[in-house]
N, C-alpha and C positions, 0 to 999 in steps of 0.2 A: 579472436578475430575482431570482436566489437570494441575491446579496448585499443587496438591498433588503430580502427578507424576512427575512434573519439579523439585519440592523440594525434592523429594526422589533421583531424578538422580544427583541433585547438591548435596546432601549429600555423596553419594556413590562415585561420583567424588572427592570430598575434601579429603574424607578419603584416597581414593587411592593416590593423590597427596601428602598428609601428611605421608604415609606410604613410598612411594617411596623416599619422600626428605628424612626422616629419615635413610632408608636404604644407601643412596647414599652420604655420605658426605664427600667422598675422593675428594682431590683436584687434578685438571689438569691444565694445561697450553696450551693455544691456540696459536700458533705460526702462525700468518698471514704473507702475504709477507713482509710488511714494518712494521708491528705493533705487539708487543708481550704483550698479558695481563698479568697481575699478576695472582698467581694462583686461580683459581674459582672451586667452589664445583661442582660436578659431576651434582647434581640435579638443580642447577642455569641454567647451560647451556642447559641441555635438556628442562627446563621449558621455556627456553627463546626462544630455537627453537621451541618448539611447539606454543607459543604465536605468533612469528613470522609466523609461517605457518598458523595460524589461522587468522591473520589479511590479510595476503598474499591472501588466499583464498577467504576471504570477499571481499576484493577489485575486485578480480577477477569477482567473481558472480556478484557484482554490475555492473560492466563495462560490462559483458555479457547481462546484462537485458536492457542495455540502449536503443535496439531498442523497446523491448516491453513497456519501460515506455514513450517513444515517441509516440509510436501507442496509448496508451492508454491516453494521453493527447489531441492527434487530435480526437480520438472518444469522449472524453468528449466536445470537443469545437462542433463537429458536433452535438452531442445530445442537447447542448444549443442552437445552432442555430436552430435546429428542432423545440425545444420548444418554441422558440419564434416567429417563423413563424406560429406554431399551434395558440399560444394565438392571433396574428394579424389575422389570418383567423377565428378563433372563433368568435373576436370582430367584423369582417366584417359581417359574418353571422347572429350574432344577430341583428346588423344594418339593413341587408336586410330584415330578419323577421320582424322587427318593421315597417319598411317601407311598407313591404307587407301586414299587418295589416290596416295600415291606410288607404292604396290605394284599400282595398277590396270593391268588388261590396256591395253596401248598401243591408241591410238585406229588405226582402220583406215587403211590407205594412203589417199591422197589420189587425185582423178580423174587428175591429172597423171601420176601414177606408174604408173596403170592403162594409160594410152594408150602408154606407151613400150614 
């Protein structure tokens, strides 16, 4: 279901980009402080700006999630340590139960021994 929705949205976005590119084929010159570019199509400038904004937003989101990722790593380490401790304690408990069974009070004498 989600895969179909993804491909539908991707198709709509591709159509919008194609229509925008065909409609805006005029040329512009970008004059930066020390650098002048050759004439570029309007759609190329706009799509490049959108792409740079997308990358910049992704990097900002990744950087802002740094604390969360560190906390998740710390919690994962804690869970592993707790699981190891649980396994060690379970092993100790099994050893103590086995020793308790061996050291238990012997069973009462059978009825054949009482009759004699």
